[in-house]
RODO-2510 file (C-alpha; in nm, 4 decimals, decimal comma):
residues 565
     n   res          X          Y          Z
     1     m    10,2523    14,0783     7,5046
     2     s    10,1262    14,0155     7,8561
     3     i     9,7907    13,8529     7,9102
     4     l     9,6975    14,0163     8,2409
     5     g     9,8707    14,3554     8,2126
     6     k     9,7141    14,6997     8,2173
     7     n     9,6858    14,7282     7,8381
     8     s     9,6849    14,3564     7,7694
     9     f     9,4651    14,1405     7,5513
    10     l     9,2442    14,0332     7,8434
    11     s     9,2002    14,3814     7,9904
    12     t     9,0946    14,5150     7,6500
    13     c     8,8386    14,2353     7,6123
    14     l     8,7030    14,2996     7,9621
    15     l     8,6719    14,6713     7,8952
    16     l     8,4729    14,6155     7,5755
    17     i     8,2501    14,3509     7,7348
    18     s     8,1779    14,5717     8,0354
    19     a     8,0803    14,8575     7,8043
    20     a     7,8281    14,6372     7,6231
    21     t     7,6643    14,4766     7,9267
    22     g     7,4345    14,6050     8,1941
    23     m     7,0804    14,7266     8,1509
    24     g     7,0339    14,5802     7,8015
    25     i     7,0392    14,2172     7,9119
    26     l     6,7450    14,2764     8,1481
    27     t     6,5228    14,3671     7,8528
    28     l     6,6179    14,0657     7,6386
    29     p     6,3646    13,8213     7,7981
    30     w     6,0899    14,0613     7,6936
    31     a     6,2480    14,0703     7,3456
    32     f     6,2260    13,6889     7,3280
    33     l     5,8590    13,7249     7,4203
    34     q     5,8122    13,9230     7,0987
    35     t     5,9927    13,6750     6,8727
    36     g     5,9897    13,3324     7,0381
    37     l     6,2805    13,1196     7,1563
    38     i     6,4229    12,9879     6,8281
    39     l     6,3730    13,3040     6,6256
    40     g     6,5142    13,5198     6,9049
    41     l     6,8235    13,3011     6,9268
    42     i     6,8781    13,3268     6,5509
    43     i     6,8461    13,7047     6,5672
    44     l     7,0928    13,7299     6,8556
    45     v     7,3544    13,5203     6,6746
    46     y     7,3041    13,7221     6,3561
    47     w     7,3408    14,0525     6,5387
    48     s     7,6487    13,9335     6,7259
    49     i     7,8185    13,8687     6,3909
    50     l     7,6973    14,1989     6,2447
    51     c     7,7982    14,4115     6,5436
    52     g     8,1269    14,2220     6,5718
    53     s     8,2110    14,3222     6,2157
    54     t     8,1404    14,6902     6,2886
    55     i     8,3614    14,6727     6,5981
    56     y     8,6481    14,5292     6,3925
    57     i     8,6019    14,7967     6,1243
    58     l     8,6125    15,0832     6,3748
    59     i     8,9171    14,9467     6,5579
    60     m     9,1170    14,8957     6,2371
    61     a     9,0126    15,2366     6,1029
    62     g     9,1093    15,4043     6,4305
    63     i     9,4547    15,2478     6,4097
    64     h     9,4843    15,3372     6,0395
    65     y     9,4007    15,7064     6,0884
    66     n     9,5808    15,7280     6,4265
    67     v     9,2744    15,8765     6,6001
    68     g     9,1307    15,8421     6,9491
    69     t     8,7662    15,9511     6,9173
    70     i     8,4827    15,8777     6,6811
    71     t     8,4613    16,2444     6,5745
    72     e     8,8280    16,2403     6,4730
    73     l     8,7665    15,9185     6,2816
    74     l     8,4822    16,0812     6,0887
    75     y     8,6904    16,3890     6,0092
    76     h     8,9920    16,1997     5,8779
    77     s     8,7848    15,9387     5,6942
    78     i     8,6203    16,2224     5,4998
    79     t     8,9410    16,4143     5,4294
    80     g     9,1382    16,0943     5,3693
    81     e     9,4366    16,2203     5,5700
    82     i     9,6049    16,0412     5,8595
    83     k     9,6094    16,2449     6,1789
    84     i     9,9410    16,4001     6,2765
    85     p    10,0181    16,3291     6,6448
    86     h     9,9540    16,6086     6,8980
    87     t     9,7160    16,7981     6,6685
    88     e     9,3467    16,8759     6,7025
    89     v     9,0748    16,8092     6,4467
    90     i     8,9185    17,1473     6,5037
    91     i     9,2310    17,3347     6,3863
    92     p     9,2614    17,3075     6,0067
    93     l     9,6115    17,2945     5,8584
    94     n     9,5237    17,5366     5,5789
    95     p     9,4164    17,8983     5,6237
    96     p     9,0381    17,9576     5,6296
    97     k     9,0328    18,0720     5,2676
    98     m     9,2362    17,7700     5,1515
    99     k     9,0167    17,4978     5,3036
   100     t     8,9066    17,2321     5,0613
   101     r     8,5492    17,1209     5,0104
   102     r     8,6162    16,7946     5,1943
   103     e     8,7502    16,9798     5,4972
   104     k     8,4440    17,2026     5,5110
   105     i     8,2123    16,9006     5,4911
   106     a     8,4204    16,7158     5,7513
   107     e     8,3982    17,0045     5,9982
   108     q     8,0198    17,0155     5,9617
   109     i     7,9902    16,6370     6,0053
   110     v     8,2068    16,6524     6,3183
   111     v     7,9721    16,9092     6,4717
   112     i     7,6704    16,6890     6,3906
   113     c     7,8460    16,3842     6,5371
   114     d     7,9285    16,5706     6,8574
   115     m     7,5659    16,6760     6,8880
   116     a     7,4507    16,3150     6,8328
   117     i     7,6858    16,1915     7,1062
   118     l     7,5639    16,4712     7,3302
   119     i     7,1962    16,3852     7,2835
   120     d     7,2527    16,0101     7,3047
   121     c     7,4498    16,0221     7,6278
   122     l     7,2252    16,2870     7,7813
   123     f     6,9309    16,0493     7,7444
   124     m     7,1162    15,7304     7,8315
   125     i     7,2771    15,8439     8,1563
   126     p     6,9413    15,9289     8,3229
   127     c     6,8106    15,5875     8,2107
   128     l     7,1000    15,4135     8,3804
   129     l     7,0611    15,6229     8,6942
   130     i     6,6924    15,5324     8,7136
   131     f     6,7735    15,1638     8,6838
   132     l     7,0380    15,1979     8,9531
   133     s     6,7911    15,3572     9,1906
   134     d     6,5392    15,0820     9,1079
   135     f     6,7986    14,8259     9,2153
   136     v     6,9170    15,0021     9,5295
   137     v     6,5826    15,1101     9,6798
   138     p     6,4429    14,7516     9,7107
   139     l     6,7735    14,6434     9,8626
   140     t     6,7503    14,9107    10,1309
   141     k     6,3921    14,8196    10,2132
   142     l     6,4956    14,4560    10,2400
   143     v     6,7767    14,5508    10,4799
   144     q     6,5355    14,7484    10,6979
   145     t     6,3042    14,4466    10,7131
   146     e     6,5637    14,1764    10,7726
   147     l     6,7866    14,3488    11,0297
   148     p     6,5256    14,3491    11,3121
   149     l     6,4370    13,9872    11,2282
   150     l     6,8047    13,8950    11,2459
   151     a     6,8270    14,0483    11,5932
   152     q     6,5213    13,8499    11,7061
   153     r     6,6584    13,5212    11,5722
   154     n     6,9927    13,5719    11,7464
   155     p     6,9339    13,7117    12,0993
   156     g     7,3049    13,7003    12,1750
   157     l     7,3685    13,9852    11,9299
   158     k     7,1972    14,2299    12,1663
   159     d     7,4880    14,2055    12,4114
   160     s     7,7557    14,2610    12,1452
   161     k     7,8786    14,6187    12,1008
   162     i     8,0240    14,5398    11,7584
   163     a     7,6868    14,4021    11,6475
   164     h     7,5186    14,7218    11,7687
   165     i     7,7673    14,9340    11,5743
   166     f     7,7140    14,7390    11,2527
   167     y     7,3384    14,7402    11,3084
   168     y     7,3210    15,1194    11,3298
   169     i     7,5612    15,1627    11,0377
   170     f     7,3597    14,9383    10,8046
   171     m     7,0315    15,0853    10,9230
   172     f     7,1577    15,4398    10,8640
   173     i     7,2821    15,3510    10,5146
   174     s     6,9567    15,1759    10,4252
   175     k     6,7464    15,4706    10,5420
   176     f     6,9672    15,7119    10,3504
   177     f     6,9181    15,5253    10,0208
   178     t     6,5420    15,4843    10,0631
   179     e     6,4749    15,7925     9,8496
   180     r     6,5586    15,7842     9,4790
   181     y     6,7149    16,1289     9,4638
   182     r     6,9691    16,0294     9,7300
   183     c     7,0702    15,7254     9,5272
   184     v     7,1064    15,9405     9,2170
   185     i     7,3233    16,1964     9,3979
   186     f     7,5457    15,9251     9,5449
   187     f     7,6082    15,7532     9,2113
   188     c     7,6688    16,0860     9,0375
   189     i     7,9474    16,1551     9,2882
   190     i     8,0979    15,8086     9,2338
   191     v     8,0882    15,8495     8,8544
   192     f     8,2448    16,1953     8,8825
   193     f     8,5536    16,0629     9,0624
   194     l     8,5839    15,7629     8,8290
   195     c     8,5665    15,9828     8,5182
   196     l     8,7806    16,2694     8,6493
   197     p     9,1132    16,1336     8,5086
   198     n     8,9512    16,1448     8,1595
   199     d     9,0783    15,8021     8,0605
   200     f     8,9664    15,4455     8,1096
   201     t     9,2364    15,3568     8,3607
   202     a     9,0142    15,4470     8,6541
   203     v     8,7384    15,2105     8,5410
   204     r     8,9486    14,9101     8,4409
   205     f     8,9133    14,7393     8,7773
   206     a     8,5453    14,8298     8,7840
   207     s     8,5083    14,6873     8,4331
   208     f     8,6355    14,3531     8,5626
   209     l     8,3698    14,3640     8,8369
   210     s     8,1113    14,4544     8,5737
   211     v     8,1910    14,1491     8,3625
   212     i     8,1812    13,9206     8,6672
   213     s     7,8483    14,0697     8,7742
   214     t     7,6916    14,0267     8,4319
   215     v     7,8013    13,6653     8,3986
   216     s     7,6829    13,5968     8,7552
   217     t     7,3420    13,7450     8,6751
   218     s     7,3011    13,5154     8,3766
   219     l     7,4019    13,2156     8,5896
   220     i     7,1552    13,3110     8,8638
   221     i     6,8653    13,3379     8,6192
   222     t     6,9660    13,0065     8,4604
   223     y     6,9821    12,8410     8,8032
   224     r     6,6344    12,9675     8,8852
   225     y     6,5108    12,8200     8,5568
   226     l     6,6702    12,4805     8,6241
   227     g     6,5823    12,4775     8,9950
   228     s     6,2855    12,3061     9,1548
   229     s     6,1185    12,6241     9,2824
   230     q     5,9284    12,7570     8,9823
   231     p     5,6832    13,0494     8,9937
   232     p     5,3125    12,9595     9,0136
   233     q     5,0646    13,0195     8,7350
   234     c     4,8971    13,3592     8,7169
   235     d     4,5392    13,2485     8,7898
   236     g     4,4174    13,5915     8,8997
   237     t     4,3117    13,4727     9,2446
   238     t     4,6380    13,4594     9,4401
   239     i     4,8119    13,7895     9,4970
   240     r     5,1478    13,7572     9,6587
   241     n     5,2419    14,0201     9,9096
   242     i     5,6091    14,0114     9,8214
   243     n     5,5801    14,0535     9,4436
   244     p     5,2550    14,0171     9,2444
   245     h     5,4542    13,9713     8,9205
   246     y     5,6175    13,6498     9,0428
   247     c     5,4085    13,4144     8,8291
   248     s     5,4081    13,2650     8,4790
   249     k     5,1322    13,2846     8,2212
   250     g     5,0695    13,1039     7,8943
   251     n     5,3072    12,8794     7,7048
   252     t     5,6551    12,9190     7,5633
   253     k     5,6526    12,9880     7,1887
   254     l     5,9292    12,9012     6,9470
   255     f     5,8205    13,1446     6,6726
   256     n     5,5995    13,4482     6,7148
   257     i     5,5661    13,6126     6,3740
   258     d     5,2119    13,5110     6,2822
   259     t     5,0633    13,8566     6,3388
   260     t     5,1459    14,2211     6,2772
   261     n     5,2527    14,2517     6,6393
   262     g     5,4963    13,9688     6,5753
   263     f     5,6545    14,1629     6,2907
   264     w     5,6705    14,4677     6,5171
   265     g     5,8443    14,2516     6,7754
   266     l     6,0983    14,1455     6,5137
   267     c     6,1792    14,5099     6,4413
   268     s     6,1849    14,6171     6,8041
   269     i     6,4236    14,3437     6,9152
   270     s     6,6900    14,4864     6,6861
   271     n     6,6821    14,8096     6,8863
   272     i     6,7207    14,6220     7,2140
   273     v     7,0106    14,4213     7,0733
   274     l     7,1679    14,7421     6,9452
   275     f     7,1403    14,8807     7,2947
   276     s     7,2968    14,5635     7,4373
   277     y     7,5924    14,5749     7,1967
   278     f     7,6522    14,9476     7,2253
   279     c     8,0198    14,9948     7,3141
   280     h     8,1303    15,1798     7,0019
   281     l     8,2132    15,5059     7,1778
   282     v     8,4691    15,3163     7,3872
   283     l     8,6396    15,1449     7,0934
   284     l     8,8521    15,4275     6,9611
   285     p     8,9919    15,5568     7,2940
   286     i     9,1405    15,2115     7,3616
   287     t     9,3051    15,1832     7,0187
   288     k     9,6025    15,3812     7,1518
   289     n     9,6786    15,0802     7,3731
   290     i     9,6549    14,8186     7,0971
   291     r     9,8320    14,9897     6,8052
   292     d    10,1107    14,7331     6,8264
   293     f     9,8668    14,4417     6,8098
   294     s     9,8551    14,2354     6,4941
   295     s     9,5328    14,2007     6,2972
   296     l     9,5041    13,8444     6,4266
   297     k     9,5069    13,9607     6,7889
   298     i     9,2491    14,2291     6,7130
   299     k     9,0283    13,9690     6,5484
   300     g     9,0723    13,7596     6,8624
   301     i     8,9509    14,0497     7,0771
   302     v     8,6433    14,0917     6,8586
   303     v     8,5681    13,7175     6,8563
   304     v     8,6003    13,6904     7,2355
   305     f     8,3772    13,9952     7,2766
   306     a     8,1112    13,8619     7,0383
   307     l     8,1092    13,5122     7,1914
   308     v     8,0816    13,6330     7,5510
   309     i     7,8108    13,8879     7,4770
   310     a     7,6121    13,6447     7,2609
   311     s     7,6347    13,3749     7,5298
   312     v     7,5281    13,6055     7,8122
   313     n     7,2487    13,7653     7,6112
   314     s     7,1140    13,4323     7,4869
   315     t     7,1241    13,2783     7,8351
   316     v     6,9443    13,5653     8,0047
   317     g     6,6931    13,6129     7,7242
   318     m     6,5944    13,2485     7,6791
   319     t     6,5827    13,1481     8,0472
   320     g     6,4058    13,4651     8,1583
   321     y     6,1355    13,4168     7,8961
   322     a     6,1075    13,0432     7,9690
   323     i     6,0455    13,1099     8,3399
   324     f     5,7707    13,3742     8,3168
   325     k     5,6500    13,3195     7,9573
   326     e     5,3835    13,5742     7,8616
   327     n     5,4117    13,7512     8,1987
   328     t     5,7707    13,8592     8,1285
   329     l     5,8279    14,2266     8,2103
   330     p     6,0654    14,4601     8,0208
   331     n     6,2914    14,4423     8,3281
   332     v     6,3036    14,0729     8,4143
   333     i     6,4473    14,1363     8,7621
   334     n     6,1126    14,2882     8,8583
   335     n     5,9515    13,9465     8,8013
   336     f     6,1524    13,7789     9,0774
   337     l     6,0907    13,7868     9,4517
   338     y     6,2422    14,0816     9,6313
   339     n     6,3783    13,8706     9,9188
   340     d     6,5320    13,5988     9,7016
   341     p     6,8990    13,5809     9,8106
   342     l     7,0259    13,5094     9,4603
   343     v     6,8203    13,7915     9,3120
   344     v     6,9554    14,0224     9,5814
   345     c     7,3054    13,9251     9,4675
   346     a     7,2031    13,9921     9,1072
   347     r     7,0833    14,3401     9,2031
   348     i     7,4179    14,4097     9,3684
   349     y     7,6069    14,2758     9,0670
   350     l     7,4017    14,4804     8,8231
   351     t     7,4536    14,7913     9,0337
   352     l     7,8279    14,7513     8,9764
   353     a     7,7777    14,6821     8,6065
   354     l     7,5572    14,9855     8,5512
   355     t     7,7979    15,2105     8,7396
   356     v     8,0701    15,1159     8,4910
   357     t     7,8295    15,1641     8,2005
   358     i     7,7507    15,5161     8,3208
   359     c     8,1239    15,5914     8,3219
   360     m     8,1500    15,4591     7,9654
   361     e     7,8699    15,6931     7,8587
   362     t     7,9905    15,9935     8,0588
   363     l     8,3479    16,0105     7,9273
   364     p     8,2558    16,0471     7,5552
   365     l     7,9834    16,2942     7,6510
   366     s     8,2256    16,5120     7,8475
   367     n     8,4777    16,5014     7,5629
   368     s     8,2079    16,6004     7,3116
   369     v     8,1006    16,8943     7,5266
   370     a     8,4638    17,0018     7,5624
   371     s     8,5142    16,9704     7,1877
   372     l     8,2089    17,1852     7,1183
   373     i     8,3172    17,4493     7,3699
   374     i     8,6747    17,4635     7,2394
   375     r     8,5577    17,4693     6,8779
   376     t     8,3130    17,7522     6,9495
   377     y     8,5805    17,9459     7,1384
   378     k     8,8338    17,9098     6,8571
   379     v     8,5823    18,0053     6,5905
   380     i     8,4899    18,3198     6,7834
   381     k     8,8574    18,3951     6,8502
   382     r     8,9437    18,3466     6,4837
   383     k     8,6643    18,5791     6,3738
   384     v     8,7730    18,8426     6,6255
   385     n     9,1340    18,8126     6,5086
   386     q     9,0281    18,8362     6,1457
   387     t     8,8272    19,1480     6,2235
   388     f     9,1194    19,2959     6,4174
   389     v     9,3698    19,2137     6,1426
   390     q     9,1387    19,3501     5,8749
   391     t     9,1000    19,6728     6,0705
   392     n     9,4781    19,7019     6,1124
   393     i     9,5303    19,6406     5,7413
   394     e     9,2819    19,9130     5,6529
   395     i     9,4505    20,1538     5,8954
   396     e     9,7964    20,0681     5,7599
   397     d     9,6797    20,1100     5,4018
   398     k     9,5353    20,4481     5,4895
   399     l     9,8556    20,5534     5,6675
   400     k    10,0671    20,4299     5,3772
   401     l     9,8533    20,6246     5,1335
   402     d     9,8824    20,9426     5,3417
   403     g    10,2554    20,8853     5,3948
   404     t    10,3111    20,8291     5,0240
   405     n    10,1398    21,1556     4,9366
   406     a    10,3374    21,3468     5,2013
   407     l    10,6608    21,1748     5,1005
   408     g    10,6023    21,2597     4,7376
   409     k    10,5711    21,6265     4,8245
   410     s    10,8879    21,6204     5,0393
   411     h    11,0762    21,4344     4,7661
   412     s    10,9917    21,6986     4,5114
   413     h    11,1077    21,9695     4,7523
   414     e    11,4326    21,7866     4,8394
   415     d    11,5072    21,7170     4,4750
   416     d    11,4818    22,0848     4,4036
   417     l    11,7222    22,1664     4,6886
   418     f    11,9819    21,8954     4,6245
   419     s    11,9609    21,8590     4,2496
   420     t    12,2649    22,0809     4,2068
   421     a    12,4739    21,8659     4,4458
   422     g    12,3647    21,5369     4,2815
   423     i    12,2390    21,3893     4,6133
   424     s    11,9471    21,1396     4,6075
   425     t    11,7070    21,0621     4,8899
   426     n    11,6501    20,6970     4,7910
   427     a    11,9284    20,5724     5,0201
   428     s    11,7734    20,7402     5,3223
   429     t    11,4342    20,5848     5,2550
   430     i    11,5867    20,2394     5,2090
   431     q    11,7808    20,2758     5,5322
   432     l    11,4653    20,3829     5,7116
   433     g    11,2864    20,0784     5,5759
   434     n    11,5609    19,8493     5,7047
   435     v    11,5383    20,0107     6,0483
   436     k    11,1621    19,9587     6,0566
   437     s    11,1920    19,5967     5,9519
   438     h    11,4651    19,5396     6,2095
   439     l    11,2513    19,6902     6,4846
   440     s    10,9493    19,4894     6,3785
   441     w    11,1459    19,1655     6,4132
   442     q    11,3144    19,2615     6,7392
   443     q    11,0054    19,3606     6,9355
   444     p    10,8352    19,0156     6,9584
   445     t    11,1705    18,8591     7,0487
   446     n    11,2138    19,0992     7,3384
   447     i    10,8617    19,0282     7,4623
   448     e    10,9175    18,6544     7,4362
   449     n    11,2482    18,6816     7,6202
   450     s    11,0895    18,8902     7,8938
   451     n    10,8119    18,6339     7,9385
   452     t    11,0701    18,3552     7,9541
   453     d    11,2721    18,5452     8,2134
   454     q    10,9611    18,6019     8,4248
   455     y    10,8765    18,2313     8,4046
   456     k    11,2321    18,1383     8,5078
   457     d    11,2169    18,3835     8,7983
   458     c    10,8867    18,2287     8,9025
   459     c    11,0473    17,8850     8,8986
   460     k    11,3370    18,0095     9,1085
   461     l    11,1019    18,1504     9,3698
   462     k    10,8638    17,8522     9,3671
   463     k    11,0129    17,5249     9,2511
   464     f    10,6751    17,3654     9,1893
   465     c    10,5624    17,6478     8,9639
   466     c    10,7033    17,4924     8,6468
   467     n    10,5152    17,1673     8,6981
   468     v    10,1723    17,3190     8,7553
   469     p    10,0838    17,3786     8,3866
   470     r    10,1699    17,0178     8,3056
   471     k     9,9438    16,8722     8,5758
   472     f     9,6554    17,1171     8,5745
   473     s     9,5851    17,2529     8,2293
   474     a     9,2806    17,4411     8,1131
   475     r     9,1524    17,1234     7,9474
   476     h     9,1538    16,9413     8,2834
   477     y     8,9497    17,2147     8,4476
   478     l     8,7151    17,2196     8,1494
   479     h     8,6708    16,8421     8,1749
   480     a     8,5849    16,8658     8,5460
   481     f     8,3385    17,1473     8,4761
   482     n     8,1770    16,9438     8,1972
   483     l     8,1399    16,6428     8,4275
   484     i     7,9650    16,8563     8,6873
   485     m     7,7246    16,9986     8,4291
   486     v     7,6524    16,6627     8,2650
   487     l     7,5952    16,4704     8,5873
   488     t     7,3842    16,7500     8,7347
   489     f     7,1616    16,7560     8,4277
   490     a     7,1393    16,3752     8,4177
   491     g     7,0572    16,3613     8,7879
   492     i     6,7760    16,6129     8,7483
   493     l     6,6279    16,4111     8,4604
   494     a     6,6615    16,0848     8,6551
   495     v     6,4756    16,2307     8,9519
   496     s     6,2076    16,3921     8,7342
   497     f     6,1211    16,0897     8,5156
   498     s     6,0329    15,7377     8,6221
   499     s     5,9656    15,5319     8,3053
   500     v     6,2433    15,4749     8,0521
   501     a     6,1228    15,1632     7,8719
   502     k     6,0243    15,3384     7,5499
   503     l     6,3296    15,5585     7,5619
   504     i     6,5489    15,2479     7,5357
   505     q     6,3920    15,1554     7,2039
   506     v     6,3954    15,5098     7,0678
   507     t     6,7606    15,5780     7,1481
   508     g     6,8665    15,2231     7,0577
   509     g     6,7089    15,2486     6,7144
   510     t     6,8012    15,6025     6,6193
   511     l     7,1042    15,7371     6,8057
   512     d     7,2778    15,4084     6,8883
   513     g     7,2127    15,2922     6,5331
   514     i     7,4160    15,5850     6,4024
   515     f     7,7288    15,4729     6,5863
   516     v     7,6756    15,0963     6,5538
   517     l     7,5663    15,0836     6,1881
   518     l     7,5774    15,4095     5,9939
   519     i     7,9256    15,5368     6,0842
   520     p     8,0908    15,1924     6,0351
   521     a     7,9241    15,1723     5,6931
   522     w     8,0788    15,5035     5,5868
   523     v     8,4185    15,4227     5,7400
   524     y     8,4308    15,0882     5,5605
   525     y     8,3340    15,2495     5,2290
   526     s     8,5865    15,5345     5,2549
   527     t     8,8773    15,3306     5,3939
   528     f     8,8526    14,9602     5,3096
   529     f     8,5978    14,9244     5,0278
   530     y     8,8393    14,9628     4,7345
   531     k     9,1061    14,7460     4,9005
   532     n     8,8858    14,4365     4,9455
   533     n     8,6253    14,2373     4,7592
   534     k     8,3745    14,4918     4,6297
   535     i     8,0854    14,2438     4,6157
   536     f     8,1302    14,1474     4,9811
   537     g     8,1808    14,5108     5,0790
   538     g     7,8704    14,6220     4,8924
   539     i     7,6554    14,3564     5,0613
   540     l     7,7950    14,4495     5,4031
   541     i     7,7300    14,8211     5,3560
   542     a     7,3787    14,7492     5,2262
   543     l     7,3052    14,5395     5,5371
   544     y     7,4255    14,8178     5,7663
   545     i     7,2115    15,0814     5,5960
   546     f     6,9063    14,8527     5,5744
   547     h     6,9181    14,7651     5,9438
   548     f     6,9703    15,1278     6,0385
   549     c     6,6566    15,2283     5,8469
   550     i     6,4521    14,9486     6,0071
   551     a     6,5827    15,0319     6,3543
   552     s     6,5093    15,4026     6,3101
   553     i     6,1538    15,3380     6,1910
   554     s     6,0827    15,0966     6,4761
   555     g     6,2372    15,3393     6,7242
   556     i     6,0068    15,6168     6,6089
   557     m     5,7100    15,3773     6,6167
   558     a     5,7933    15,2951     6,9801
   559     l     5,6726    15,6418     7,0735
   560     f     5,3212    15,5583     6,9544
   561     i     5,2889    15,1863     7,0354
   562     n     5,2369    15,0450     7,3810
   563     l     5,5620    14,8813     7,4891
   564     e     5,4037    14,6054     7,6878
   565     g     5,1137    14,5498     7,4566
***
């Protein structure tokens, strides 16, 4: 197995890490403010182990059931059947009247899961777009301020035509991205082209940039903590023109659970960590590339993922809180100076990271929308066909009944005529039946042959005709249409709303908790519980369910409690 190949060990690790990094790490310093340094570190290590176990469970279950999406995993974990290749979950193997109780329950759960993915991603994509615009707009304002100063400091640039060209190009770009809606439109277009192939190949290189950007951001914040230039104390008298939030207040606490607010902080940090570790929608699509991996290699992927994410999260959370203490904002980048060169680099890095994260959220959302549309279409088509078949059966039964009555009368008349000659009419009726059956079998064959001949004639006239259905199927067009709808809706929400801080906790505790905790608990129980130690499995499932309940309650409470209070 190659280390640096397209579907290699390292590329898989990078893809998972990029899916779980981005906006979540910027909220972790505020989470440490709620818990304190030592307690926050303990919680992060605990959650890295817990989320790492759910990742391993989902990967192994995806390989066991031979599935590629989380909805397929739910369906086959309920029915207990391994998926046959090149089949869809939404098409049952048995006729509608022969479906088992498990299959009926599985189909309903799949619909609920698709709706949960739909709601989760519909709320998360606007959040990411808002954060992207918050990063880009200050950068453009900084460019507009620094470019004229650069020209004044270097008078020789005025005589250079190349310098003039670059000056106008950068100034035009900076003025274009000054407005938020322009940033949102631009990133929606970028995400559309990255997600158009409907696989993760297009974002693999971007995922590498995302990992580098996230690690660089943690190093920049750590360097600012260890550096000599520390922010001043917030004394209430000095207001800095560049950024009034660039100051520290109070002392650093190791434990912060002495009050009710401290307990609330303990509950709320789990939602933020859930949001930081959320890559579970990406796990199953990549299992098709690691089916030949041994369990040891898969454990290695999970361990590398957990170690890197825990290290980055702990570094950003602890150093960010240690720098600004009680003045730490939910987005720690907003605490730093706007014209700090390293912070400018961090904004650029995080822009790349969040672009990849949007792609990771958009692909499962588009697939869920497509699944819902196809399922609805097939249900309607099946009902129409059933109605049509039922009508034909009723008409045929009526015709048979009328034909039987008429035939009975003719038989009685023919028997009277030919009784003296000893001739029976049964042979003629049997022969007629054979002719009808022969015609009924021949007619579809003739139609099929005619369609095949037309297709061959088409290929003779246009050589590329035969390849078009393989490259551009209805599913590809449906995927492109879904991307347009999803990104348009997300862009409208991102332009309409400005604050997403509470939404992070609500979605992290409720919707993300379903995929990170609740679904792995069920998958482990239905697939691996009876094959392993039942005591260990029972404790693990109980922990998943307990944390999901706590996260859901704290997520709902976030709607009624001041986030920064």
